[in-house]
Every structure is written in structure tokens, then in C-alpha cells.
C-alpha positions in Angstrom: -5.1 109.6 95.2 -6.6 107.0 97.2 -2.9 106.1 98.5 -2.5 109.9 99.6 -5.6 110.1 101.2 -4.7 106.9 103.2 -1.1 108.3 104.0 -2.6 111.2 104.9 -5.3 109.5 107.1 -2.7 107.4 109.0 -0.4 110.8 109.5 -3.6 112.2 111.4 -5.1 109.4 113.2 -2.7 109.7 116.2 -3.2 113.5 116.5 -7.4 112.6 116.0 -7.0 110.2 118.9 -4.8 112.3 121.1 -7.6 115.4 120.5 -10.4 112.9 121.1 -8.8 111.4 124.5 -8.2 114.9 125.6 -11.8 116.1 125.1 -13.1 112.6 127.0 -10.9 113.6 130.2 -11.9 117.0 130.1 -15.5 115.7 130.5 -14.2 113.3 132.9 -12.9 116.5 135.1 -16.5 118.2 134.7 -18.1 115.2 135.9 -16.3 114.8 138.8 -16.9 118.3 139.6 -20.5 118.0 139.0 -20.4 115.0 141.4 -21.1 112.2 138.6 -18.3 110.3 139.5 -19.8 107.0 137.4 -19.9 108.9 134.6 -16.3 110.2 134.8 -14.9 106.7 134.8 -16.9 106.0 131.1 -15.0 109.1 129.8 -12.1 107.9 131.3 -12.4 104.7 129.7 -13.4 106.3 126.6 -10.1 108.1 126.6 -8.0 105.1 127.1 -9.8 103.2 124.0 -8.9 106.3 121.9 -5.2 105.8 122.9 -5.0 102.0 122.5 -3.2 102.3 119.2 -0.8 105.1 119.9 2.6 104.8 121.0 3.5 108.2 120.5 5.3 109.7 123.8 2.3 112.1 123.9 0.1 109.4 124.1 2.0 107.9 127.0 1.6 111.3 129.0 -2.4 111.1 128.2 -2.4 107.4 129.2 -1.0 108.0 132.6 -3.5 111.0 133.8 -6.4 109.1 132.5 -5.4 106.1 134.2 -4.5 107.9 137.5 -7.7 109.8 137.2 -9.7 106.7 136.9 -7.8 104.9 139.9 -8.5 108.2 141.9 -12.2 108.1 141.2 -12.8 104.7 142.4 -10.9 105.4 145.7 -11.5 109.1 146.3 -15.0 109.5 145.3 -16.5 105.7 145.3 -14.3 104.3 148.4 -13.9 101.0 145.7 -11.1 99.7 147.3 -10.4 97.0 145.2 -11.2 98.2 141.7 -8.6 101.4 142.9 -6.1 98.8 143.6 -6.5 97.1 140.5 -6.4 100.4 138.3 -3.1 101.8 140.3 -1.6 98.5 139.4 -2.2 99.1 136.2 -1.2 102.8 135.5 2.5 101.6 137.4 2.3 98.7 134.6 1.5 100.5 131.8 3.3 103.5 132.8 6.0 103.2 135.0 8.4 106.1 134.4 5.6 108.4 134.8 5.1 111.1 137.8 1.4 109.0 138.0 2.7 106.1 138.5 5.0 107.3 141.5 2.1 108.9 143.1 0.1 105.8 142.2 3.0 103.8 143.9 2.4 105.8 147.1 -1.3 105.5 147.1 -1.3 101.6 146.4 0.7 101.2 149.4 -1.7 102.6 151.8 -4.5 100.6 150.3 -2.3 97.7 150.7 -1.4 98.5 154.3 -4.6 99.5 155.6 -7.1 97.3 153.5 -5.4 94.3 152.3 -3.0 93.9 155.6 -0.3 93.2 152.7 2.5 95.0 154.4 5.3 93.4 152.5 3.3 94.6 149.3 3.4 98.2 150.7 6.9 98.0 151.6 7.4 97.1 148.2 5.6 99.6 146.3 7.3 102.5 148.7 10.6 100.9 148.0 10.0 101.3 144.0 9.0 105.0 144.7 12.1 105.9 146.8 14.2 104.6 143.8 12.7 107.6 141.5 14.0 110.2 144.2 11.1 111.5 145.2 10.9 114.8 146.8 8.9 113.1 150.0 11.7 110.6 150.1 12.4 111.0 154.0 8.4 110.6 154.7 8.4 107.6 152.5 11.6 105.9 153.7 10.0 106.4 157.5 6.8 104.4 156.3 9.1 102.0 155.4 10.6 101.6 158.7 6.9 101.9 160.6 6.0 99.1 158.3 8.9 96.6 159.5 8.0 97.7 162.7 4.6 96.9 162.4 5.9 93.5 160.7 7.5 93.0 164.2 11.1 92.7 162.2 12.6 94.7 164.6 16.1 94.5 163.1 15.2 95.6 160.0 13.4 98.6 161.0 16.6 99.6 163.0 18.1 99.4 159.5 16.0 101.7 157.8 15.6 104.2 160.8 19.5 104.7 160.5 19.6 104.8 157.1 16.6 107.7 157.0 18.9 109.6 159.6 22.3 109.2 157.2 20.3 109.9 154.1 18.1 112.8 155.1 19.7 114.6 157.9 18.3 117.7 157.7 14.6 116.2 157.3 12.0 116.8 159.6 11.4 113.3 160.0 14.9 112.2 161.7 13.7 112.4 165.2 10.8 110.7 164.4 13.2 108.0 163.1 15.5 108.2 165.9 12.7 107.2 168.2 11.2 104.3 166.2 14.7 103.1 166.0 14.9 103.3 169.9 11.8 101.9 170.3 12.3 98.8 167.8 15.6 98.1 170.3 13.4 98.2 173.0 11.5 95.5 171.5 14.4 93.3 170.9 15.3 93.5 174.6 12.0 92.4 175.5 12.2 89.7 173.1 15.4 88.5 173.8 15.8 85.6 176.0 15.9 87.0 179.5 19.0 87.0 181.5 21.0 87.0 178.1 23.9 89.4 177.4 21.3 89.9 174.4 19.1 91.8 177.0 21.4 94.4 178.4 22.8 95.1 174.9 19.2 95.9 173.7 18.5 97.7 176.8 21.8 100.1 176.4 21.8 100.7 172.8 17.5 101.4 173.5 18.9 103.8 176.2 21.7 105.6 174.1 19.4 106.3 171.3 16.6 107.7 173.5 19.4 110.0 174.9 20.5 111.0 171.3 16.7 111.8 170.6 16.9 114.1 174.1 20.2 115.8 173.2 19.8 116.4 169.6 16.1 117.3 169.5 15.3 118.7 172.7 12.4 120.4 171.7 11.0 117.6 169.8 7.4 116.7 170.9 9.3 113.0 171.3 11.9 114.0 173.6 9.7 113.7 176.8 8.6 110.4 175.7 11.9 109.4 175.3 12.7 110.4 178.6 9.8 108.2 180.1 10.9 105.2 178.1 14.1 105.3 179.4 12.8 105.0 182.9 11.0 102.3 181.5 14.3 100.3 180.5 16.0 101.2 183.9 12.7 99.7 185.5 12.8 96.4 183.7 16.4 96.4 184.5 15.0 96.3 188.1 17.0 99.4 189.1 13.6 101.3 190.0 15.5 103.8 192.1 17.1 104.8 188.7 13.4 104.8 187.2 12.2 107.0 189.9 14.5 109.7 189.2 14.4 109.2 185.4 10.6 109.9 185.4 10.1 112.5 187.9 12.5 114.4 185.3 9.5 113.5 182.8 6.6 114.6 184.7 8.1 118.3 183.9 6.9 118.2 180.6 5.5 115.3 179.5 1.7 115.6 178.1 0.6 112.9 179.6 1.7 113.5 183.6 -0.8 111.2 185.6 1.0 108.2 183.4 4.3 109.3 184.7 3.1 109.9 188.2 1.4 105.9 187.8 4.6 104.3 186.7 6.3 106.4 189.9 4.1 105.0 192.4 4.3 101.4 191.1 7.9 101.3 191.2 8.0 102.8 194.9 5.9 100.0 195.7 7.9 97.4 193.8 10.7 99.2 195.9 8.6 98.4 199.4 8.0 94.9 198.6 11.5 94.3 198.3 12.5 95.3 201.6 14.1 92.8 204.0 11.7 91.2 206.0 13.3 92.4 209.4 13.3 95.9 208.6 11.4 98.4 210.3 9.7 100.4 207.3 9.2 103.2 210.0 12.7 103.8 210.6 13.8 103.0 207.0 11.5 106.4 206.2 12.5 108.2 209.2 14.1 111.7 207.9 15.7 112.5 211.2 17.9 109.6 210.2 21.1 111.4 208.1 20.6 109.5 204.7 17.8 110.5 202.6 15.2 108.0 201.2 14.6 107.1 197.5 11.5 109.6 197.8 13.6 112.3 198.6 16.5 111.5 196.6 13.8 112.2 193.6 12.6 115.5 194.8 9.5 113.6 197.0 8.7 114.8 200.4 7.9 113.0 203.8 4.5 113.4 203.6 4.7 111.5 200.1 6.7 108.3 201.9 3.9 108.3 204.8 1.3 108.2 202.2 3.0 105.6 200.0 4.5 103.5 202.8 2.6 104.5 206.2 3.7 105.4 209.4 
């Protein structure tokens, strides 16, 4: 009889522990609803204690939920970043295949990026999350690309952005990825040795990428920014007249026209500064002559020319 009771006790123990854990988790949720986060943490820990020796699949599900719940309390309710990160890591270590672990990796990546400046660690967490093919894969891949940009690893940023456009071709993040790719190429041009072939190559690639964005997504909110950036590339290459022409186009839709107009004004001044010393400015901008000046060529007026260059 004693042996039979022991067998029954062992058989019932896992079920009892899960029931106990479920009760504690419900109390934890009630405590959160009633704005008692510290009490919620106590209940989540009691739930985990009840499940400590239960290795059944059902127990693993409850463990993942309890750990995720505790981590969320630390982060969302108490704003204790260090403690939250620690519990999210515990969740990932103990229940790596759970849906909660996937969610935990995404939150942990943000904590690592914002609060610990551990950009590489954030990339690792997002990459691991992407390996699970989550429904928000395009967004997570875009975050990875942005993190590489933030690390100034522009070459890897270009690669990740291209991967996104190929893997998630119908995603709403494609135009963002193309723009980010162009920006990374632009930064590579700025970082290359002045006068080297790489500078021209990166500028051309960046310009083609911006043009691709404009052609594929003309209604994207990034399209006018891409036009403005193309003008910057032309100005950096020394072609101020083409830059002005491009910026005049950007003025039509750019959300910050004053910034675009300022760039146009500075480019006009650079053109003026490069006029030969012996050239008569009044003659150069005499609109009775057959040829138009650069201001008129891009839609400016004679009055604008007089204001910028004098009589």
C-alpha cells in the first residue's frame, strides 16, 4: 500500500506542480493589472519554483511564459533594464525554441542597442530571431542593416540591405532598404581616398541606387529625399550646375524646401566663386545674350540672378 501511494504521488506531482504554477501566474497577471509589479515578480518566481523539477513539454511552455512575464514586468512596468535583460537571457537559454524566446530576442536586441550600446550583441539576437523565420522578418532584417550602418560597417550594410530587397521583395521595407543601401554607398564614397577610382565608383553606385528607388517607388516618402541626395552627389563631384538642376526638381515635393533652397543658393555661390578673374559678371549674366546662364537653365529668373550675383 505504501509503495502504491508513493507511485501515485510521483505520478500526480508534475500535474500538481503545473496547477500550482498556473495559479501563481494568474496571480501575477492580476497583480500587474492592479499596478503591483513587485508582487507580480514574486508570483512569477513562485511559478518557476513550482516547475523546477518538471521536464514535461507542458512545463516548458509554462516556464517560457513565466520567464517572459517576469522579464516584461522588469522592463515595461519597472524600467529596470539590467534585470530585464538578465531575465530575457534566461528565457532564451532555458526555452530557446519557444515563441516567447523569439519575442524576447527582439526586445533584448533593442535593450542592448539603446541602453548598453552593444550593437554587435543586438545584431546577434536579431540574426538568431531571423533564423526562426518570424512573420516580422523584413522589419528585423532592416534593423540589422541599420545596426551595421550605425557601426559604420557600410559594406555589410549594403549587403544586408540587398539581401532584404531580394528575400522580402514585396515587403513595405523595400524602399527603406534601398535608401539605406544608397546612403551606405554614399558614406563609402565620402570615406574613400580623395581622387581615387573608388570615390567615383561609390558615387555612381549610390546615384544609381537612389534613381532605382525613385523609379520603383515614386510615391514613397523617401523619393524626394533620394532626389536631394542625388544632387549632393553631383555637388560633391564638382558639378554644381547639375546639382542645382537636381535640387530644383527636389523642391517640388521635398518636405523641407528651405533646406533645398539653401543648398541651391550655396551651389550658385560656388559657381560664382569659380568664375575667371577677368570675366565681367554683368556680361556673364546679361540676358540679352543668346546663351542662357546656369540660373535660367534650371528654371531661375533674371531677378534671381541679379540678387545672387549683383548687377
